[in-house]
PLY file of the C-alpha trace (Angstrom):
ply
format ascii 1.0
element vertex 101
property float x
property float y
property float z
element edge 100
property int vertex1
property int vertex2
end_header
-10.34 93.76 -10.36
-10.13 91.02 -7.78
-7.82 89.98 -5.00
-6.90 86.37 -4.38
-9.77 85.37 -6.65
-12.25 87.29 -4.48
-14.40 90.15 -5.65
-13.51 93.44 -4.04
-15.95 95.04 -1.65
-17.23 98.53 -2.41
-17.59 101.49 -0.04
-21.30 100.62 0.25
-20.45 97.02 1.18
-18.08 98.22 3.89
-20.67 100.62 5.27
-23.21 97.78 5.52
-20.65 95.54 7.23
-19.78 98.28 9.74
-23.45 98.64 10.65
-23.68 94.91 11.37
-20.43 94.37 13.27
-17.10 96.02 14.06
-14.46 95.73 11.33
-10.92 97.01 10.96
-9.97 98.88 7.79
-6.26 98.64 7.02
-4.68 101.28 4.82
-1.27 100.18 3.49
-0.01 103.63 2.48
3.31 104.96 3.73
2.92 107.05 6.90
3.24 110.46 5.19
0.64 109.54 2.59
-1.68 108.14 5.27
-1.44 111.43 7.21
-2.56 113.34 4.11
-5.47 111.09 3.20
-7.11 107.86 4.34
-10.57 106.35 4.81
-12.34 107.41 7.98
-11.55 105.08 10.86
-8.74 103.25 9.03
-5.54 102.17 10.73
-2.20 102.49 8.97
-0.02 99.45 8.49
2.35 99.94 5.54
2.55 96.86 3.30
6.13 96.04 4.37
5.06 95.97 8.04
1.95 93.77 7.73
3.58 90.54 8.91
5.20 92.23 11.88
2.41 94.57 13.04
-0.78 92.72 12.15
-0.67 90.31 15.12
-0.73 93.18 17.62
-2.85 95.66 15.61
-5.69 93.38 14.51
-8.35 91.77 16.66
-9.08 88.03 16.39
-12.65 87.37 15.28
-12.95 90.81 13.70
-12.97 91.14 9.91
-9.84 92.92 8.64
-10.63 94.84 5.45
-7.60 95.81 3.38
-7.97 99.09 1.48
-6.81 98.15 -2.02
-7.90 101.41 -3.63
-5.24 102.28 -6.20
-3.12 99.26 -5.20
-1.96 96.75 -7.82
-3.74 93.39 -7.69
-0.60 91.45 -6.76
0.10 93.64 -3.70
-3.52 93.43 -2.58
-3.49 89.64 -2.94
-0.22 89.36 -1.00
-1.61 91.53 1.81
-4.72 89.35 2.11
-2.58 86.22 2.06
-0.29 87.54 4.84
-3.21 88.51 7.05
-4.99 85.19 6.45
-1.83 83.19 7.25
-1.72 84.96 10.60
-5.21 83.61 11.34
-7.30 86.73 10.70
-10.44 86.89 8.56
-9.80 89.28 5.70
-11.45 90.95 2.74
-10.44 93.68 0.32
-12.16 96.95 -0.56
-11.73 99.37 -3.42
-13.37 102.59 -2.30
-13.45 103.84 -5.90
-15.89 101.06 -6.90
-19.64 101.49 -6.66
-22.42 98.97 -7.13
-24.86 99.60 -9.92
-28.52 99.44 -8.78
0 1
1 2
2 3
3 4
4 5
5 6
6 7
7 8
8 9
9 10
10 11
11 12
12 13
13 14
14 15
15 16
16 17
17 18
18 19
19 20
20 21
21 22
22 23
23 24
24 25
25 26
26 27
27 28
28 29
29 30
30 31
31 32
32 33
33 34
34 35
35 36
36 37
37 38
38 39
39 40
40 41
41 42
42 43
43 44
44 45
45 46
46 47
47 48
48 49
49 50
50 51
51 52
52 53
53 54
54 55
55 56
56 57
57 58
58 59
59 60
60 61
61 62
62 63
63 64
64 65
65 66
66 67
67 68
68 69
69 70
70 71
71 72
72 73
73 74
74 75
75 76
76 77
77 78
78 79
79 80
80 81
81 82
82 83
83 84
84 85
85 86
86 87
87 88
88 89
89 90
90 91
91 92
92 93
93 94
94 95
95 96
96 97
97 98
98 99
99 100
């Protein structure tokens, strides 16, 4: 699976990035679903609200990592595109993926 032609990051990749610099993990689930389960430290911005909330919720110069776990490729790609158009660096992660040694 890929998003916008980019390979998805894994949980291990995200952990390494977090050790090197601060990042923001964005979970696009609806609020009720987010309350039940989400990656540690993630913020919740439902997909429909990305364009409106991203400018105030994301930090310039900080990598914004979109949690695309269980999300269809097209939605993940659109989310990355919206965030990038707003001027933020972005990447996607699928926490269900793992790197083979």
